Every structure is written in structure tokens, then in C-alpha cells.
VMD Tcl script that builds the backbone (N, CA, C; Angstrom):
set m [mol new atoms 360]
animate dup $m
set s [atomselect $m all]
$s set {name element resname resid chain x y z} {
  {N N MET 1 A 58.822 92.961 92.603}
  {CA C MET 1 A 59.643 94.017 93.150}
  {C C MET 1 A 60.655 93.451 94.127}
  {N N GLY 2 A 60.541 92.191 94.492}
  {CA C GLY 2 A 61.439 91.566 95.444}
  {C C GLY 2 A 62.836 91.376 94.894}
  {N N ASN 3 A 63.028 91.419 93.576}
  {CA C ASN 3 A 64.339 91.202 92.966}
  {C C ASN 3 A 65.113 92.499 92.752}
  {N N VAL 4 A 64.585 93.618 93.174}
  {CA C VAL 4 A 65.249 94.906 92.979}
  {C C VAL 4 A 66.430 94.999 93.943}
  {N N ASN 5 A 67.592 95.235 93.397}
  {CA C ASN 5 A 68.802 95.358 94.207}
  {C C ASN 5 A 68.914 96.808 94.693}
  {N N PHE 6 A 68.854 96.994 95.999}
  {CA C PHE 6 A 68.889 98.337 96.585}
  {C C PHE 6 A 70.174 99.074 96.213}
  {N N LYS 7 A 71.292 98.369 96.209}
  {CA C LYS 7 A 72.576 99.012 95.867}
  {C C LYS 7 A 72.570 99.522 94.435}
  {N N MET 8 A 71.950 98.779 93.535}
  {CA C MET 8 A 71.874 99.209 92.136}
  {C C MET 8 A 71.001 100.450 91.994}
  {N N VAL 9 A 69.908 100.489 92.753}
  {CA C VAL 9 A 69.025 101.659 92.716}
  {C C VAL 9 A 69.764 102.891 93.228}
  {N N VAL 10 A 70.474 102.734 94.346}
  {CA C VAL 10 A 71.238 103.851 94.908}
  {C C VAL 10 A 72.327 104.288 93.939}
  {N N ALA 11 A 73.035 103.319 93.343}
  {CA C ALA 11 A 74.092 103.648 92.380}
  {C C ALA 11 A 73.513 104.375 91.169}
  {N N GLY 12 A 72.359 103.933 90.683}
  {CA C GLY 12 A 71.718 104.594 89.556}
  {C C GLY 12 A 71.315 106.016 89.899}
  {N N PHE 13 A 70.749 106.190 91.082}
  {CA C PHE 13 A 70.361 107.535 91.516}
  {C C PHE 13 A 71.590 108.434 91.657}
  {N N ALA 14 A 72.663 107.902 92.248}
  {CA C ALA 14 A 73.895 108.684 92.404}
  {C C ALA 14 A 74.469 109.058 91.037}
  {N N GLY 15 A 74.388 108.132 90.100}
  {CA C GLY 15 A 74.860 108.420 88.745}
  {C C GLY 15 A 74.063 109.532 88.081}
  {N N LEU 16 A 72.743 109.482 88.242}
  {CA C LEU 16 A 71.891 110.539 87.683}
  {C C LEU 16 A 72.194 111.889 88.318}
  {N N MET 17 A 72.400 111.901 89.624}
  {CA C MET 17 A 72.723 113.151 90.314}
  {C C MET 17 A 74.068 113.702 89.825}
  {N N ALA 18 A 75.058 112.828 89.670}
  {CA C ALA 18 A 76.370 113.266 89.189}
  {C C ALA 18 A 76.249 113.831 87.771}
  {N N PHE 19 A 75.464 113.184 86.922}
  {CA C PHE 19 A 75.257 113.669 85.559}
  {C C PHE 19 A 74.573 115.033 85.568}
  {N N TRP 20 A 73.571 115.200 86.437}
  {CA C TRP 20 A 72.865 116.477 86.557}
  {C C TRP 20 A 73.815 117.591 87.010}
  {N N VAL 21 A 74.680 117.286 87.996}
  {CA C VAL 21 A 75.643 118.277 88.478}
  {C C VAL 21 A 76.616 118.635 87.358}
  {N N LEU 22 A 77.078 117.641 86.623}
  {CA C LEU 22 A 77.988 117.892 85.507}
  {C C LEU 22 A 77.341 118.798 84.457}
  {N N LEU 23 A 76.072 118.542 84.146}
  {CA C LEU 23 A 75.377 119.368 83.155}
  {C C LEU 23 A 75.150 120.790 83.654}
  {N N SER 24 A 75.113 120.990 84.960}
  {CA C SER 24 A 74.863 122.334 85.482}
  {C C SER 24 A 76.047 123.274 85.245}
  {N N PHE 25 A 77.186 122.745 84.815}
  {CA C PHE 25 A 78.340 123.592 84.517}
  {C C PHE 25 A 78.282 124.154 83.091}
  {N N PHE 26 A 77.303 123.736 82.296}
  {CA C PHE 26 A 77.147 124.210 80.923}
  {C C PHE 26 A 75.958 125.158 80.834}
  {N N PHE 27 A 76.089 126.153 79.952}
  {CA C PHE 27 A 74.953 127.018 79.662}
  {C C PHE 27 A 74.993 127.401 78.181}
  {N N THR 28 A 73.819 127.678 77.635}
  {CA C THR 28 A 73.691 127.946 76.201}
  {C C THR 28 A 73.118 129.345 75.989}
  {N N ILE 29 A 73.719 130.055 75.035}
  {CA C ILE 29 A 73.198 131.358 74.605}
  {C C ILE 29 A 72.635 131.147 73.195}
  {N N ASP 30 A 71.365 131.468 73.001}
  {CA C ASP 30 A 70.698 131.250 71.714}
  {C C ASP 30 A 71.311 132.116 70.622}
  {N N ALA 31 A 71.092 131.686 69.380}
  {CA C ALA 31 A 71.619 132.396 68.215}
  {C C ALA 31 A 71.088 133.827 68.185}
  {N N GLY 32 A 71.950 134.763 67.881}
  {CA C GLY 32 A 71.572 136.162 67.781}
  {C C GLY 32 A 71.485 136.866 69.127}
  {N N GLU 33 A 71.833 136.187 70.204}
  {CA C GLU 33 A 71.773 136.808 71.534}
  {C C GLU 33 A 73.162 136.831 72.156}
  {N N ARG 34 A 73.286 137.608 73.215}
  {CA C ARG 34 A 74.517 137.646 73.999}
  {C C ARG 34 A 74.139 137.437 75.459}
  {N N GLY 35 A 75.035 136.819 76.186}
  {CA C GLY 35 A 74.772 136.582 77.598}
  {C C GLY 35 A 75.615 137.502 78.466}
  {N N VAL 36 A 75.034 137.997 79.527}
  {CA C VAL 36 A 75.748 138.867 80.459}
  {C C VAL 36 A 76.049 138.059 81.714}
  {N N ILE 37 A 77.322 137.958 82.037}
  {CA C ILE 37 A 77.749 137.221 83.228}
  {C C ILE 37 A 77.921 138.225 84.364}
  {N N LEU 38 A 77.182 138.009 85.445}
  {CA C LEU 38 A 77.255 138.888 86.617}
  {C C LEU 38 A 78.126 138.238 87.686}
  {N N ARG 39 A 78.874 139.057 88.390}
  {CA C ARG 39 A 79.662 138.577 89.526}
  {C C ARG 39 A 79.355 139.491 90.687}
  {N N PHE 40 A 78.694 138.990 91.707}
  {CA C PHE 40 A 78.280 139.760 92.877}
  {C C PHE 40 A 77.444 140.976 92.471}
  {N N GLY 41 A 76.593 140.771 91.475}
  {CA C GLY 41 A 75.672 141.814 91.052}
  {C C GLY 41 A 76.228 142.792 90.044}
  {N N ALA 42 A 77.492 142.718 89.737}
  {CA C ALA 42 A 78.108 143.624 88.762}
  {C C ALA 42 A 78.413 142.844 87.482}
  {N N VAL 43 A 78.382 143.537 86.337}
  {CA C VAL 43 A 78.678 142.886 85.057}
  {C C VAL 43 A 80.139 142.472 85.044}
  {N N ASN 44 A 80.355 141.179 84.801}
  {CA C ASN 44 A 81.710 140.640 84.748}
  {C C ASN 44 A 82.198 140.584 83.308}
  {N N ARG 45 A 81.345 140.020 82.426}
  {CA C ARG 45 A 81.694 139.952 81.004}
  {C C ARG 45 A 80.441 139.622 80.199}
  {N N VAL 46 A 80.564 139.762 78.901}
  {CA C VAL 46 A 79.480 139.427 77.976}
  {C C VAL 46 A 79.988 138.282 77.103}
  {N N VAL 47 A 79.151 137.240 76.950}
  {CA C VAL 47 A 79.564 136.079 76.156}
  {C C VAL 47 A 78.697 135.991 74.904}
  {N N PRO 48 A 79.265 135.488 73.812}
  {CA C PRO 48 A 78.502 135.374 72.562}
  {C C PRO 48 A 77.603 134.139 72.585}
  {N N GLU 49 A 76.867 133.935 71.498}
  {CA C GLU 49 A 75.980 132.776 71.388}
  {C C GLU 49 A 76.784 131.483 71.391}
  {N N GLY 50 A 76.125 130.396 71.773}
  {CA C GLY 50 A 76.782 129.086 71.768}
  {C C GLY 50 A 76.728 128.420 73.129}
  {N N ILE 51 A 77.433 127.295 73.210}
  {CA C ILE 51 A 77.499 126.532 74.459}
  {C C ILE 51 A 78.747 126.971 75.215}
  {N N HIS 52 A 78.589 127.225 76.484}
  {CA C HIS 52 A 79.703 127.692 77.316}
  {C C HIS 52 A 79.807 126.829 78.575}
  {N N VAL 53 A 80.996 126.813 79.141}
  {CA C VAL 53 A 81.245 126.050 80.368}
  {C C VAL 53 A 81.663 127.023 81.456}
  {N N ILE 54 A 81.106 126.844 82.639}
  {CA C ILE 54 A 81.507 127.674 83.783}
  {C C ILE 54 A 82.847 127.148 84.279}
  {N N THR 55 A 83.870 127.981 84.205}
  {CA C THR 55 A 85.212 127.540 84.608}
  {C C THR 55 A 85.828 128.418 85.689}
  {N N ASP 56 A 85.331 129.618 85.847}
  {CA C ASP 56 A 85.950 130.522 86.823}
  {C C ASP 56 A 85.068 130.603 88.073}
  {N N PHE 57 A 85.541 129.972 89.119}
  {CA C PHE 57 A 84.797 129.952 90.372}
  {C C PHE 57 A 85.457 130.920 91.340}
  {N N GLU 58 A 84.735 131.906 91.741}
  {CA C GLU 58 A 85.216 132.834 92.755}
  {C C GLU 58 A 84.162 132.907 93.845}
  {N N PHE 59 A 84.635 133.056 95.076}
  {CA C PHE 59 A 83.724 133.108 96.205}
  {C C PHE 59 A 83.787 134.490 96.832}
  {N N SER 60 A 82.787 134.797 97.591}
  {CA C SER 60 A 82.718 136.111 98.220}
  {C C SER 60 A 83.827 136.252 99.259}
  {N N PRO 61 A 84.235 137.486 99.544}
  {CA C PRO 61 A 85.269 137.701 100.566}
  {C C PRO 61 A 84.859 137.139 101.926}
  {N N GLU 62 A 83.564 137.199 102.259}
  {CA C GLU 62 A 83.096 136.654 103.540}
  {C C GLU 62 A 83.308 135.148 103.593}
  {N N PHE 63 A 82.996 134.473 102.480}
  {CA C PHE 63 A 83.180 133.022 102.421}
  {C C PHE 63 A 84.660 132.675 102.556}
  {N N ASN 64 A 85.512 133.401 101.839}
  {CA C ASN 64 A 86.957 133.151 101.920}
  {C C ASN 64 A 87.471 133.363 103.341}
  {N N ARG 65 A 86.988 134.411 104.022}
  {CA C ARG 65 A 87.406 134.654 105.414}
  {C C ARG 65 A 86.932 133.520 106.328}
  {N N ALA 66 A 85.724 133.040 106.089}
  {CA C ALA 66 A 85.195 131.943 106.912}
  {C C ALA 66 A 86.037 130.680 106.737}
  {N N ILE 67 A 86.405 130.375 105.510}
  {CA C ILE 67 A 87.246 129.198 105.248}
  {C C ILE 67 A 88.610 129.374 105.906}
  {N N GLU 68 A 89.188 130.561 105.787}
  {CA C GLU 68 A 90.494 130.826 106.400}
  {C C GLU 68 A 90.413 130.707 107.925}
  {N N SER 69 A 89.337 131.215 108.516}
  {CA C SER 69 A 89.162 131.112 109.971}
  {C C SER 69 A 89.033 129.659 110.404}
  {N N LYS 70 A 88.307 128.876 109.629}
  {CA C LYS 70 A 88.142 127.458 109.943}
  {C C LYS 70 A 89.488 126.747 109.876}
  {N N GLN 71 A 90.265 127.019 108.838}
  {CA C GLN 71 A 91.584 126.398 108.702}
  {C C GLN 71 A 92.488 126.784 109.870}
  {N N THR 72 A 92.462 128.058 110.236}
  {CA C THR 72 A 93.285 128.531 111.351}
  {C C THR 72 A 92.884 127.843 112.646}
  {N N ALA 73 A 91.589 127.712 112.883}
  {CA C ALA 73 A 91.106 127.044 114.100}
  {C C ALA 73 A 91.541 125.584 114.124}
  {N N GLU 74 A 91.451 124.901 112.989}
  {CA C GLU 74 A 91.872 123.501 112.928}
  {C C GLU 74 A 93.366 123.369 113.183}
  {N N GLN 75 A 94.167 124.285 112.626}
  {CA C GLN 75 A 95.608 124.236 112.846}
  {C C GLN 75 A 95.955 124.494 114.306}
  {N N LEU 76 A 95.263 125.444 114.934}
  {CA C LEU 76 A 95.514 125.725 116.351}
  {C C LEU 76 A 95.126 124.536 117.227}
  {N N ALA 77 A 94.024 123.881 116.893}
  {CA C ALA 77 A 93.601 122.700 117.655}
  {C C ALA 77 A 94.619 121.570 117.502}
  {N N LEU 78 A 95.133 121.383 116.304}
  {CA C LEU 78 A 96.137 120.353 116.071}
  {C C LEU 78 A 97.426 120.671 116.831}
  {N N LYS 79 A 97.811 121.941 116.838}
  {CA C LYS 79 A 99.013 122.353 117.578}
  {C C LYS 79 A 98.825 122.113 119.075}
  {N N ALA 80 A 97.642 122.427 119.583}
  {CA C ALA 80 A 97.366 122.215 121.011}
  {C C ALA 80 A 97.440 120.728 121.352}
  {N N LYS 81 A 96.934 119.886 120.472}
  {CA C LYS 81 A 96.994 118.437 120.704}
  {C C LYS 81 A 98.436 117.954 120.702}
  {N N ARG 82 A 99.226 118.423 119.728}
  {CA C ARG 82 A 100.643 118.025 119.686}
  {C C ARG 82 A 101.380 118.502 120.924}
  {N N ASP 83 A 101.088 119.740 121.372}
  {CA C ASP 83 A 101.722 120.260 122.577}
  {C C ASP 83 A 101.361 119.410 123.791}
  {N N LEU 84 A 100.096 119.028 123.903}
  {CA C LEU 84 A 99.658 118.192 125.019}
  {C C LEU 84 A 100.357 116.832 124.978}
  {N N ASP 85 A 100.458 116.234 123.796}
  {CA C ASP 85 A 101.154 114.956 123.666}
  {C C ASP 85 A 102.628 115.096 124.065}
  {N N ARG 86 A 103.262 116.194 123.637}
  {CA C ARG 86 A 104.670 116.427 123.984}
  {C C ARG 86 A 104.830 116.571 125.494}
  {N N ILE 87 A 103.927 117.312 126.130}
  {CA C ILE 87 A 103.994 117.512 127.581}
  {C C ILE 87 A 103.825 116.182 128.314}
  {N N LYS 88 A 102.922 115.323 127.826}
  {CA C LYS 88 A 102.731 114.011 128.447}
  {C C LYS 88 A 104.002 113.173 128.346}
  {N N VAL 89 A 104.648 113.183 127.177}
  {CA C VAL 89 A 105.881 112.413 126.990}
  {C C VAL 89 A 106.985 112.956 127.902}
  {N N GLU 90 A 107.098 114.279 127.979}
  {CA C GLU 90 A 108.119 114.868 128.857}
  {C C GLU 90 A 107.863 114.495 130.312}
  {N N ALA 91 A 106.603 114.476 130.733}
  {CA C ALA 91 A 106.268 114.099 132.110}
  {C C ALA 91 A 106.630 112.641 132.363}
  {N N GLN 92 A 106.350 111.768 131.399}
  {CA C GLN 92 A 106.703 110.360 131.551}
  {C C GLN 92 A 108.222 110.186 131.635}
  {N N GLN 93 A 108.960 110.972 130.848}
  {CA C GLN 93 A 110.419 110.906 130.899}
  {C C GLN 93 A 110.937 111.352 132.263}
  {N N LYS 94 A 110.343 112.419 132.820}
  {CA C LYS 94 A 110.760 112.890 134.147}
  {C C LYS 94 A 110.469 111.839 135.217}
  {N N ILE 95 A 109.328 111.181 135.109}
  {CA C ILE 95 A 108.974 110.126 136.067}
  {C C ILE 95 A 109.983 108.984 135.971}
  {N N ALA 96 A 110.306 108.576 134.747}
  {CA C ALA 96 A 111.266 107.483 134.564}
  {C C ALA 96 A 112.638 107.871 135.109}
  {N N THR 97 A 113.061 109.106 134.883}
  {CA C THR 97 A 114.353 109.578 135.403}
  {C C THR 97 A 114.342 109.586 136.927}
  {N N ALA 98 A 113.261 110.083 137.517}
  {CA C ALA 98 A 113.160 110.124 138.975}
  {C C ALA 98 A 113.162 108.717 139.564}
  {N N GLN 99 A 112.468 107.787 138.923}
  {CA C GLN 99 A 112.456 106.410 139.405}
  {C C GLN 99 A 113.847 105.787 139.321}
  {N N ALA 100 A 114.567 106.064 138.240}
  {CA C ALA 100 A 115.923 105.535 138.096}
  {C C ALA 100 A 116.854 106.122 139.155}
  {N N GLU 101 A 116.730 107.418 139.410}
  {CA C GLU 101 A 117.561 108.048 140.452}
  {C C GLU 101 A 117.222 107.478 141.822}
  {N N ALA 102 A 115.957 107.265 142.106}
  {CA C ALA 102 A 115.550 106.686 143.395}
  {C C ALA 102 A 116.111 105.280 143.549}
  {N N GLU 103 A 116.056 104.507 142.488}
  {CA C GLU 103 A 116.603 103.145 142.551}
  {C C GLU 103 A 118.114 103.171 142.756}
  {N N ALA 104 A 118.770 104.111 142.108}
  {CA C ALA 104 A 120.224 104.240 142.289}
  {C C ALA 104 A 120.552 104.623 143.724}
  {N N LEU 105 A 119.780 105.524 144.303}
  {CA C LEU 105 A 120.009 105.913 145.705}
  {C C LEU 105 A 119.755 104.738 146.646}
  {N N ARG 106 A 118.703 103.969 146.379}
  {CA C ARG 106 A 118.424 102.787 147.215}
  {C C ARG 106 A 119.571 101.785 147.139}
  {N N SER 107 A 120.066 101.539 145.935}
  {CA C SER 107 A 121.169 100.592 145.769}
  {C C SER 107 A 122.422 101.090 146.463}
  {N N SER 108 A 122.696 102.378 146.319}
  {CA C SER 108 A 123.871 102.968 146.956}
  {C C SER 108 A 123.762 102.880 148.474}
  {N N ALA 109 A 122.577 103.182 148.993}
  {CA C ALA 109 A 122.369 103.126 150.435}
  {C C ALA 109 A 122.483 101.691 150.935}
  {N N ALA 110 A 121.938 100.749 150.196}
  {CA C ALA 110 A 122.025 99.343 150.601}
  {C C ALA 110 A 123.476 98.889 150.602}
  {N N GLY 111 A 124.258 99.344 149.649}
  {CA C GLY 111 A 125.684 98.993 149.602}
  {C C GLY 111 A 126.435 99.564 150.788}
  {N N ARG 112 A 126.120 100.792 151.162}
  {CA C ARG 112 A 126.777 101.418 152.307}
  {C C ARG 112 A 126.433 100.692 153.607}
  {N N VAL 113 A 125.166 100.316 153.729}
  {CA C VAL 113 A 124.731 99.608 154.948}
  {C C VAL 113 A 125.460 98.255 155.025}
  {N N ALA 114 A 125.545 97.568 153.888}
  {CA C ALA 114 A 126.214 96.268 153.891}
  {C C ALA 114 A 127.684 96.413 154.236}
  {N N ARG 115 A 128.353 97.447 153.704}
  {CA C ARG 115 A 129.771 97.668 154.030}
  {C C ARG 115 A 129.946 98.036 155.495}
  {N N ALA 116 A 129.007 98.819 156.029}
  {CA C ALA 116 A 129.088 99.226 157.441}
  {C C ALA 116 A 128.917 98.021 158.345}
  {N N ARG 117 A 128.046 97.109 158.002}
  {CA C ARG 117 A 127.852 95.899 158.811}
  {C C ARG 117 A 129.054 94.997 158.722}
  {N N ALA 118 A 129.616 94.928 157.544}
  {CA C ALA 118 A 130.809 94.068 157.380}
  {C C ALA 118 A 131.986 94.642 158.140}
  {N N ALA 119 A 132.076 95.956 158.198}
  {CA C ALA 119 A 133.182 96.589 158.916}
  {C C ALA 119 A 132.988 96.508 160.431}
  {N N ALA 120 A 131.783 96.340 160.889}
  {CA C ALA 120 A 131.518 96.344 162.328}
  {C C ALA 120 A 131.742 95.032 162.996}
}
mol reanalyze $m
mol bondsrecalc $m
mol representation Tube
mol addrep $m
């Protein structure tokens, strides 16, 4: 048992699970019978005998509302993050502008002092 590759075992199991899920989309109606497809407890349609594939997926209104609420919450959170990032950048720009203005005032004041000393 020491030569068993764990990755191969996991891959084999995953393959079997995928095959099982794929097969769950098929259903068979025996000869001489009809199948009744229910949707939320009500008759949706009647299918004849043979092999059929489930192709129409519909979810309950509650599930759809939950998904929509989740999407809305994620979008609002993303917008809040972008707004916060924008505010941080604007604050950094204001700081840089204020520092540049302060440096300009210092240089201007130093120039005036130097001219005043030279004139005196």
C-alpha cells in the first residue's frame, strides 16, 4: 500500500463524483409509462417514455431574491472601498499641495529677508 499515489486516488474519486453528478441530469421513463414533472409542487409538464435530460433550471423566488441581495451587498461594499480609496488619494493630494504652498512661502520669505538685509 506504500506505492499508492494520494493525488491519483483523489483524482479518481473526483472523477467518479463528476461522473455521478453528470448522470444525475438524466432520467428514464419506462416503456408504456409517462412521467409527470413537478415544479414547486405543481404539474409543469408530462414527458413520454425514454431517456430525458434535465435542461430547465429554475429557482424559487426566495432563492433569486437572496442571490440578488448578495450581489447588491457585494456591489455596495466594492463601491464603499473605491470611495475610501478615492478619499485617501484626495487627502494625499491636499497634503502635497499644502506642503508645496508652505515651501513656496518659506522660499518667498527667505528671499524677502535676504533682500532686506542686502538693502540695509
